[in-house]
N, C-alpha and C positions, 0 to 999 in steps of 0.2 A: 345621471342613465333614467333617476328615477326609480329604480328595481334593486335588491342586493343580491347581490352574487350565487345565494342559495335559488332564488326563483330562475337569475340566469343559467344554470346550473339542467334545473328541472324541463328550463325552455327546450334545451338544448338536447337534453335525453330522451325527449319525445319528437323532437324533431325527427334525431338517429333512427329511432325506434319507427316513425315515418318510413322515412326514405327508406331500411331495409325491409320494408312489406309492401312501397309502392309499385306498382307499374306503369309511372309512367316513364316518356321519353330521356334517352340518355341527357343529350342539353339540359334537359331544365333540371334533371339529376345533377348532374357538373356545377350547375349555377347555385344550387341551395348545400350541396358542399363546399364550394370554395365560398359561400356565405356563413357556413357557420366556423372553416379555418378563419375567418380574419375574424371571428368574432373571440376564436380563442386566443388569436396570436395579438388582439388586442387588451382584450382583459387579464390574461396569463394562464400559463395550463397550468399554474398551481389551484387556480380557483377549480378546476374540475374533477380536481384528485381526491379521493377522500384518505387521509389516513391509517394506517396501519396500525401507528402505535398514538402514543401523544407524547406530549412536549412538555415540560415544567420550565415556566417561562423561556418558552420560545416563541417567538413572529418568525413565522418563514417567511422570506422572500419571494414573490413574484420568480417565476423562473424567466417573465420577459425582461428582470432587471439582470438577468444570467448570461455572459455571452458564452456560445456558443463553445464546445470542449478543446483544444487547441490539441491536446496531445493524442493518444492513441485510438479515443473515443471519436477524436474528429473523422477519421477514414476506418468504422469499424472491420470495413471488407479486409484493409492493411494488417490482418494479424500480427502481433509485432512480441517477438520472444523474448520471456524476459527471464535472465539469472538473479540467483538470490546466492552470494557469501555466507556463509557459516548459518545457513539453514538448521541445524543442530540443536541452537539456540534457542528458547521460547520464541521471542520475539522473532525471530527470522523463520521460525516453523508455521507463526499465526500469519505470518507473509506469504510465505508460501502455499497455506492452505487457501487464504483470498484469492490469491491470483488461480491457483487452480479452478476455482468455483467461477470465478470472471471469466475464463478460458472458455467454460462450457457456455458461457453466456453471447448472444449476437447485440451489437453494442459498444461492447467495450473494450473493442479491436485488439484483447489479451489473446496470443494465441495458445492452443492446446495440441496434443502430441508430441515432443521433444520438450516442449515448453511447461511449466518451468521446471531450471534445473538448477539442480544444489551442488554448489560449488564451496567441494570441504576437502580436506587436509587427509582424512583416513575414512575406512571404513563406516568408523561407527558411530560419525552422525545421521547414517541411515535409519539406524534404532531411535537415536531422540526425537528424529521429527517425526516419524510413522508413530509413537508414541503422544505424537500432540494432535497429529491427524486426525488417529482414529480418536481420539476423547472429545475433540473439540468440531471435528468435522465430517461429525455420521459415516464413521468409519474409514472414511478417506483412505487412499493407501499414494505412497511415493515408488516405486518401481526403482530396481537399478538401471533402468534407460532413461531416469530422469537425476541420475547421480553422473558426477563427475570427478574423481579424486585427482588434485593436484599438487605440484612440489611450491608451493608459495614460497619459495626462495629465487625461483627462475619463472621470468614476465613469461619467457616462449611456450613454458608448459603449462602457464594458463591461458597465454592467448590461443590454443589451438583447443582449448572447450570451448570458448568462446565465439569461435568463429560462424557464421551467420547468424548470431544472438542480434540483438535489437538495443538491448539498455540490460543496465545489472543494476543491485541494489548491494551497496558495498556499507560496512561502518567502518566508522574511525579509529575505535580501540576494540579488540571482540575479547571474551573470556577466554582464554589459553587452556588448556591439558596436553600435558607429555601425554605422548603416546605413540606406539611401534605403528611405523609405516605401514600400509595394507600391503602383505604380500602380492608380487605381480603387477607393481605399479610405477614407482620410482625408485624405489629401494635401491641402495649400493651393496648390500649386505644385509643376513639376513635379522642382524639385530638393530637398524637403522630405527630414529625416532625422531618426530616430527612435531610439530605443536598444532596441536585440532584447534579450529578456531570458528568460537558461537557466537552468532550475531546476539548479543545482550547476555541471557547468561542460559547455561543449562542446570536441572538439577542434578546433586549428586557429582559432579565435573568435578576430580581432583586436581586442586590446584598447588598443592607443597613440592611439586617440582618445576613451578614456574620461578622465576630471579621476580627478587620484590620489587626492582628496578627493569621491569620489560618494554620502555618507551620505545628501545632502537626496534626489539622485534614487530612492536607495530606500526611504525614508520615503514620496516621494510616491508610488509604484506602489504602495507596499504598503497605504497609508492608502485611495487610488481605488480596490484594487481589493477592499478588506474592505468598506468604504460599498457598492460595485458588487453584494456578492456580498448582505450583509445586504439590501438596496434591493427586490433579484432577487428575493427571498423564498426564498433558499437554507436549509435547516434547519441546516449545518454545514459546517463550515472542518476545514480540518488544514493545520496550519503545521510547515514544516519549518525549522528555525533551519541555515543553512548554513552550513561555518564561516568564509565571509567575514565574516560579521555580526558587527561590533564592541560595539553597545551591545544588547542582545537586548531589556534594560525598556522599550525605546522601542518597539519593537512589540507585547510582551504589553498596554501601557498602551493602546495605539492597538484592540485586539481589545476592552480591557474599555471602554473607550469607545462602541465600535458596539454593542455589545450584543449578539452573535453569538454564539452556543453552537460552541468550540473545542476544538480538542485542538493543543495544540503541544505538538511532536515534536523533543526538542535532545540533544546526545550531546558526552561531552567525550571521545571517542576518537578520532583523526586515522580515517579515510577511504581505504578502498583499493575501487580498482576489480579484479574477476577478467579479462583483458583476449579472455579465450576465453570467456565465460560464455554459456550456450545455457540457456534456461528447464529442461531436465530436470535440471538441477544443482539447481536449487530453493536454499534458504539453507543457509549453510556452517555457522550456529552457532546454538543457541539462544541469544539475546541476553536480557542483563538489564534490566530496566522498573522505572524506580521511578517513583512516582505523588506529585504534588506539586500540594496546592489548587491552584484559577485563582487567576491574580494574584496569584501570588507573587512575591516581589524577586527579577529574575535579575539574573545577573552574567554577564560575559565566562568562559571558561572559561580559564588558564591556559598558556599553551602551550607551555612547557616539560616542563609536568604530562603536557599530550595524549601528546608523543613517548615518555613513559614506557608509555603501556597500550596495550594488547592492539587494533587495527584492529580496526573496524566496516565491514565489507564492502558498498560501496552496494547492491547485487543484495540483501543481506538486510534494508536498511531500505527499503528500497520496498516488499516483501513484508512486511515488516511494517505500514506506512502502509497499502496496501491491506487488511490483515487488523485496522487500528481500524478501519476504515469496517465490517467484517463486524459486529464482535466489541463496542463500546465504544456507549456511549447516546450517542445523536446531540442529547438532552435535555439534557448535563451538560457542564460545561467541564473542561478537568482539562490539566495541564503534564506529560509521561513524559521521564524524562530516561534515555536508554540506551546501554547498555554492551557488547560481548562478555566470552561467559561463558570464562573461561578453560576448556579441559581439557574443552569444551562443542562439541566438531567435530561434525558430521553428514553424514553421505553421505546421499543418494538411488539410489547402485548406479550411474548414467548413468555412462556409458561405459566403455572397454577390455573385458572379456568378462564383461556383464551378465548377470544370471542368467534364465534361458527365461520366456516370457511378460511379462516385464516390459515396463510401458506408462505411458505419461504423459500419453493425450489425453484424460482426464478429471479433468485436474487443472491448474487456474489454476496453483500452483509448491508443489512434492513438499517433502512435511515443513512443508507453514505450517502444520499443525494444531499444531504447537508453538508457533507463537506466539502460536496462539488460546490455548492454556492458559497462556500466562506473562500475558499480556493480561488474560484474565477471573480470573486471582491479584489483579490491582493493582484 
């Protein structure tokens, strides 16, 4: 082509400036616009974008190589309502925060209003969720209208609180805490107790009243949740295999038995938390993702091997889960194995001396487009 990308970019900026100020006839302007669009499509849109932050060891793939999204972002005007089970846990709360931000932006296909919705077993999860939202998402807040308290032993009770929703995010194994059932919900007596579920973990949760072998409790919660999602008419569920999961094959078998389309996400890397996280930081690593066919046999990861691997940040994993809803086809099932990519550190340039004019109000998660590219590849 004879000239470099920077020269092409400057040329197009010049043409667009002239186009906006010219008083020429509409057909001529249309032809110029069509020509510019053709050049952009041929060279790739990434060639004309100025990166917000910087990447270390990253070569950004051209968007012309990435297929169009097939998830909620494929038809952004059809807003999809998402429920998050166990959003009182840290990973669940960050997921909820990203969904709240995505719902405020056109193009994501994520609905606002009654969505996202937290599904929990007691009212205590509301406090845990809002602590994370307030600290990491600029004083965001989830009121009681975005929370539904359910009896995890009753699939019909869960189903009633999922009607009219489109997708849900579940965990295989939650952190459990024995708590009193919230009054005027589903208690049968004033002293009824239940197990609250936290997606991943909640700081300060009291686990002493939880049986050492609680696998049957998790299996029951998961089965009832999946049954409720299917009976409520949800199109897709995203299942997160947490580090507490001892027998992943048991949960994938339930998904296959129920016959609901799913995305099952697991990682053989240890999980790490950024204790000073705020959404402006975006993702910190361009994750590696390997796709396996639905129904593949799953075995537990070796804990000794996990300790030797590069840790995956919980915030990155949460962003990937939300991006899956936007990018991947809801009519297909899959298993995704996630890992951190060595030498692929990413920064949004937030904090310290930031570039002039740097803003994040129009982004649900800075640098999330990198995750979109990774998912397009699989």
